[in-house]
N, C-alpha and C positions, 0 to 999 in steps of 0.2 A: 504493502497498499503507500502511495507515495503522500509526501509530506506535504499537500492540499489538503488533505482530511486531516482534522483533529480534533477530539474528544474520545467518549461526548463527555460534558460539561452540565450540571446538574446549574438550573439559571432558575433564582424569584422571580423574573418576570416572564420568561418563556418556556418553563419546562427544561428538561431534557435533550439538549442539543446535541448536535453533531456539527460542526464547524466546517466549514470549505473557504480556504485559502488561495484566493484568487492569484499570486503575489508569493507566493512563500520565498524566494530566494533574495526577495531584497523591497525596501520599501518604493512602492510610485504613487505615487501620490498630490493630488495638485493644493492640496495644504502642507503647511507644516506647522501645527499647532504648538506652542508655546506649552500647552500640558501632554504633548505625546509622548504616550513611553518606548516608545520607536526615538533612535536616533536622527540629529536634525538630518535634513537630506534636503535638497536643490528640490523646487515643486518641479510638476511635469502635466501635460495633459492628454500625455497617451502610453501606455505599457510600451518597452522595448526588449520584454522580456516577456513571453506570454505561453501559458501552459496549454494544451491542446483540450479540447472537450472531452475528448476522447479517452485523454489520459485521468482527465480529472472523474467523467461517467465510470472507468475503470476500475478505478481508487474508492469511488464513494459505493456503488457496487459490491464492494468487499464489506467496506465499513458496513452497512446495511442490512449485511448478512450474519456478520458477527453480533452487530447491537441491535434487535429488534425491539425494542422497546424505545424507542427512541418519540419525544413530540415534534418536534421541529429539526429541519436542516436548515441551517446558517448561511449564507454568502456574508463572506466578509473580506478579507486583504490586509497585507502588510501595504497600507495605503488605500486605496478608494476604488471598490469594486464596481460601481459603474465606469469606471476609465478600461474596463476589460474588452477586450472588441468584439468579445463571441457570447456576451452578455444573454443577448436574445437565445440562439441557439441552445445556449448552457439550461437555460430556465427552460425549456422549451422540452429537453433530455430528461430532468429532473424529476418535472410533472409525469413524464412516459412509468418514473422506474416509482414515485414515492412511497405510492399507496395509501398508508396510515399518518405517516407525517406530513406536517402542516409545512410552509416553504416561510423562510423569512430574508430579507437584508437589511445589515447593519450597514449604511452611505453617508456621507456627511451631508450632503444634500446638493453639491454644488453644480451638479448636470440635471436637475429635474428639471428644470426650463425645458430641455431639449425632448423634443414627440419621441425619437427614435428611443429613448433611456423611459420615458414615461411609459410606451409601447411593452417595453417587457416588465419594467414590473407591475403594470397593471395585474401579468401573469401569477403573482407570487401570492400568499396565503396571509401575509405581511407585510408591511413593510415602515423601519423607524429609520427616521432621515433627522441626523442635528441643525441645530440650528442657533450657533452661540450667539449671536450678534444677528441685532437686525438693524444696525448703519453701516455705512462703508467702512466708516474709521477703523470701530471697532474688529470687523472681517479679518482689514489689514493687521490690525495689531496683534490680535489676539490668535486669528485662525491662517495668520500669515500666507492669505490664495494667492494660484498661481493668478499673472498680471492680468488675466482676460476675464478673470470671475465678477462679476456686478453683483451685489447684494439685493438689488432692485428684480433682478434675472431670477437669482432664484426662488426670491417673495413670490412674483406673479409665475413662476412653475407650480410653485407649492401650490399655489391656488387654482390653478389648473387641471396640476393632477387629483387635488380631492375631489374636483366635481366631478372628474373622471373615474375614481377608484373608491368603488364600497365598500374593500376590505378594513380592516381595521389599519390607521395611518397613526404613529406614534411619531412622537419630535422629543427628543433631549437637547438638554440644554445642559452644558457641563460650565459651572460657576466658579471666576477666578479670583482671587482676595485683588482687589483692587483698578480690575479690570474691566467686567462685564456685570457685576453685582454692584454698579450705584442706579438709582432714579431715574437717570433719563435711558439709560438703556433697558430697565427695567419695563418703562410704559411704555418702549417702542415695541417689546416685546408681546407685551400683552394685548394691546390694540391690534399687533397683527394674530397673534392666536384666536382670536374673538373671530377674527374674520374668516379664520382656518378649519377651524370646529374637528381639530383631532383629537382623535377618539383617544386619547391617553397623552400627559406632558410629562418625562419624566425629568427633576433635576436631580443635578449632581456637582459633584465637584473632584477634585483630584484625588485618585487612593492611590497612584503607583509614580515611582519617582520620574518625572519630568524628564522632555527633552532639555527645558529650558529655565532659568530659576525663577518658578512662581510659588505661591503658595495657594494653598486649601483651603475652603471655610470648615466649619465644623456642624455638626447640627442643626444646632440653635441659626447660627448664621443662615442656614439655608431653609429652617423653618418661616424664621423671619422673612427672607425674600420671597418665600410661599403666599404668604399672606400681602403682601402687593397687588399679586394675580387678584383676578377678576373671579369670585366665588364659583362659578361656571365652570370653568376650566378642571380637568380633571390632574390637576398637581399631584403628581408621586414623587416622593425623595427617596433618593435610590442609596446616599451615600450618608451610612447610620458608623463611622469611625470613630471619631471625636464627638460624643456627647459628654457636655456640662452640666445640662441642669438634670436634677433630680424630678421624678413623677411628682404629681401636685395633686391638689384636691381639689373639685371643679363643685359647683354647683348641679342641678340637671338643669336650670336657667343661662350656668357661664354653658355648659356641653353648648346648648343649642348658639348660643352665643356666638360661640366658636364656630361652630358647621357653617352658621352664616355668616362666616368670614372664608371658609374654606372646607372642601370635603376632607376628610381623613381618611386614613388607610387603617389596617388593623397593627402594622405594625407604628404607626403614627400612636393609636391609642396604649399599645403598650409602651412606648416610652415619656409622654404627657400627661399621661393618666394614672395615677393610682390606684391601688386592689377596690375602693369604695367607689372611687370615679367608675370605674372598669362596669362595677353590674350597676352604678346609676347608668350608664349607658344600656347597658338592656335591658333596665327597666324603660327607658324612654322608647325604646325598640320594641319592647312588648304593647307600650301604649300607641303604637300606632303613631307617632311624635316622630321617630328618624329611623332610616330603613339602611338597608344596608346593597351596594348595586355594583355588579363587577363590570370591570374595565378591562379586557385583555390579562385575565387570569389575577387581577388585582382585586383586591375588595375595597369598595369605597363607603363610609358612611355620610349620610346626608341626608336633609330633613326631608319627611314627605310633604 
């Protein structure tokens, strides 16, 4: 089995995932993000080292025979997977053999304005795209994008793709201290996300050693950031490594007020609420005042 296939990996957000790395030999990306876990590299707009579809499918077929309880086949890369020149053909081949597992791509979203990329991604069961910034200045500073990439093209492409795509669309925002965590950038993101109507918005921070010297945020910071987004947006905090605050006691009225500002997940409830407050949450559910709603494997508590 070639090094294009990795895993399975157990993911809280996506289940048991078998990965396909479309650029296993080196980083080939049109971003050189400050927080990237890969070493810094010059940005590119195409692959110069390409693994054949036949080789990938041979390895994938072997892996699926070995691992028969996979939830999702995840297309990714040491770089940007939508730069892979045979992506459309590859997805067709995967769909022919996948049977039970769902298909997912993890992309930086930079090429979503291209019709051929959209056409390929329409064939997937779920699509997760990054959107760290909603302004051109932030995109250049944080994601260090290739010279031809325009944030307005990305945003218009996302809206166009959302209109065409009926399956789950997940947006991921990675916050870096003192770069895209300022109120003006959050407001731009919030305004755009309200138009986009994604099925879930995952927010996180630097979890692994970054390519450049940047600082992460802790859970408390991310929670405060989440409060700045419109409460209708399904925000899920993915990074939980640094938690300063201890669970607190909330009255039923305070629980309702908190949920009016932002839906909370099961993980949020465990971190923010003490045991007695968690019992009050269940009481409110039994009274029909709050309910749980699933968004792509993540349960959100919301007001009825």
